[in-house]
C-alpha positions in Angstrom: 19.9 8.1 3.4 19.2 7.5 7.0 16.8 10.5 7.1 15.0 9.3 4.0 14.4 5.8 5.5 13.2 7.3 8.7 10.8 9.6 6.9 9.5 6.8 4.6 9.0 4.6 7.6 7.1 7.2 9.5 4.6 7.7 6.7 2.9 4.3 6.6 4.7 2.0 9.1 7.8 -0.3 8.9 9.7 -0.9 5.8 10.3 -4.7 5.3 12.8 -4.5 2.4 15.2 -2.0 1.0 16.5 -2.6 -2.5 19.3 -0.4 -3.8 20.7 -0.3 -7.3 23.9 1.6 -8.3 23.9 2.3 -12.0 27.3 2.4 -13.5 28.9 1.4 -10.2 32.5 1.1 -11.5 34.7 -0.3 -8.8 31.7 -0.3 -6.4 33.2 2.0 -3.7 29.9 3.7 -3.1 27.9 0.5 -3.6 29.9 -1.3 -0.8 29.7 1.7 1.5 25.9 2.2 1.1 25.3 -1.6 1.5 27.4 -1.7 4.6 25.7 1.4 6.0 22.2 0.0 5.4 23.1 -3.4 6.9 24.5 -1.7 10.0 21.7 0.8 10.5 18.6 -1.1 9.3 17.9 -2.5 12.8 18.2 0.9 14.3 15.7 2.6 12.0 13.6 -0.2 10.4 12.3 -3.3 12.1 13.3 -6.6 10.5 14.3 -5.2 7.2 15.9 -7.2 4.4 18.6 -5.4 2.5 19.6 -6.1 -1.1 22.0 -4.1 -3.2 22.9 -4.5 -6.9 25.7 -2.8 -8.8 25.4 -2.5 -12.6 28.5 -2.0 -14.8 29.4 -2.7 -18.4 32.8 -4.3 -17.7 32.5 -8.0 -17.1 36.0 -8.5 -15.8 35.5 -5.7 -13.2 32.1 -7.1 -12.2 33.7 -10.5 -11.6 36.5 -9.0 -9.6 34.1 -7.0 -7.3 31.7 -9.9 -6.9 34.7 -11.9 -5.7 35.5 -9.2 -3.2 31.9 -9.1 -1.9 31.9 -12.9 -1.6 35.1 -12.8 0.5 33.6 -10.2 3.0 31.2 -12.6 4.7 27.6 -12.8 5.5 26.9 -9.1 5.7 27.7 -8.9 2.0 25.7 -11.9 0.9 22.9 -9.7 -0.4 25.3 -7.5 -2.4 25.7 -8.5 -6.1 27.2 -6.9 -9.1 25.9 -7.5 -12.6 27.2 -6.8 -16.1 24.9 -4.6 -18.0 24.1 -1.1 -19.1 21.7 1.4 -17.7 19.6 1.1 -20.9 19.4 -2.7 -20.6 18.4 -2.5 -17.0 15.6 0.0 -17.9 14.4 -2.1 -20.8 14.2 -5.2 -18.5 12.4 -3.2 -15.8 9.9 -1.5 -18.1 9.2 -4.7 -20.1 8.3 -6.4 -16.7 6.3 -3.4 -15.6 4.2 -3.4 -18.8 3.0 -6.9 -17.9 1.5 -5.5 -14.7 -0.2 -2.2 -13.9 1.5 0.1 -11.4 -1.4 -0.5 -8.9 -1.0 -4.3 -9.2 2.8 -4.0 -8.7 2.4 -1.9 -5.6 -0.4 -4.2 -4.2 1.8 -7.3 -4.7 4.8 -5.6 -3.1 2.9 -4.2 -0.2 0.6 -7.1 0.5 0.6 -8.7 3.9 2.1 -5.6 5.6 5.2 -5.7 3.4 6.6 -2.4 2.3 9.6 -2.1 0.0 11.8 1.0 -0.4 13.7 1.2 -3.7 16.8 3.4 -4.0 18.6 4.1 -7.2 22.0 5.8 -7.1 24.3 7.0 -9.8 27.5 8.8 -8.8 29.7 9.5 -11.8 32.9 11.4 -12.4 34.2 9.8 -15.6 33.8 9.7 -19.3 30.1 9.5 -20.5 28.7 7.6 -17.4 27.0 10.8 -16.2 25.3 11.2 -19.5 24.1 7.6 -19.4 22.8 8.0 -15.9 20.8 11.1 -16.7 
């Protein structure tokens, strides 16, 4: 991840925001680790970067539990949130929003005023049908 951020930064200048989504996050082990890594290393590799991380999972009780854990970890984890949903519902929401704006308009609005956003989607699965859903 560190190498990708550095490479992305070197193409067109500093990245001002990194948004990460973990699809089918389960207990969120990878989600917590990646968020922590980005928070600790963003100042080393990217100037004044805001970090936001979302975990998506279908189990509401689990999502409530891991949100509670994130809330208890302090300021570093304020921009880490878990949401109940499916990969399909996330894609439907994303594409319905995208259809209201052209890709060019979306990029222009995101990258206006020297703001550049890097979006990262992760999906690490080792159970049941989550791998099929992610693909």
